[in-house]
C-alpha positions, 0 to 999 in steps of 0.5 A: 349835248351828252347823249345815252346810246344802248348795247344789247349785248345779244346783237353785239356780234351782228351789228357794228356799232357807232356814235353819231356825230360823237365828239368826247366819250363820258362813261360806259358802264353796266349795272348788275343784275345781283346788286344793282351796283353801276359797274365802269367799263375802261377806255383803251381796255375794253372798248376803242373808239375812232374819230368817227365814233365807231366802237370796236371791242379788242379780245380781252374786253371784258365784253366779250365776257358778258356776251358769255355771261350775259345774266350778269347783266342786268337787261342785257345792256350797256351804257354809252354816254358820250358828248356830241355835237354836230360840228364834229365833222368839220373839226377832224378837217386836218385842213381847217385854219379858223373859224368863219363867223358870219356877222349880221347887223341891221341896215337901220344902223348903216350910218352907225360903222363902227362897233364898240365892242365885240366879244367871240367864245368858243367853250370845248368840251372839257369847260374852257372858254377861248376868247377874242375881245376887239374894240372900236371895230370900223366897218366904214370898208364894208358898208360905204362905196 
């Protein structure tokens, strides 16, 4: 899911700034108050993020200049667009070695213990798809005594 979080320049030094359930940064920008142009901010130069989504602004960041001259920024607001996932913390686990998939089959099929074809696909934030196809899965050992 894509979210847009806003930073009010008036509160820049009053509190921290975090992107909840941060997974991947998409864009950071503000609108120029005189021209209404969208002005991009650069990752690593104007802002940095840790894995938890906590944002910091380096010493030479444009953000500090904008704070001093906030009339240049329309509504005093900086926009941060990012992808978020409720699973973002799980992807950070260094000791995780795979996925657990719970497959539920209705009781009406208890005599049919073979799945002809099962496709499992995972889609990442970059649009890549990782899939695995299984044919003729025999589940007899899991259902029969």
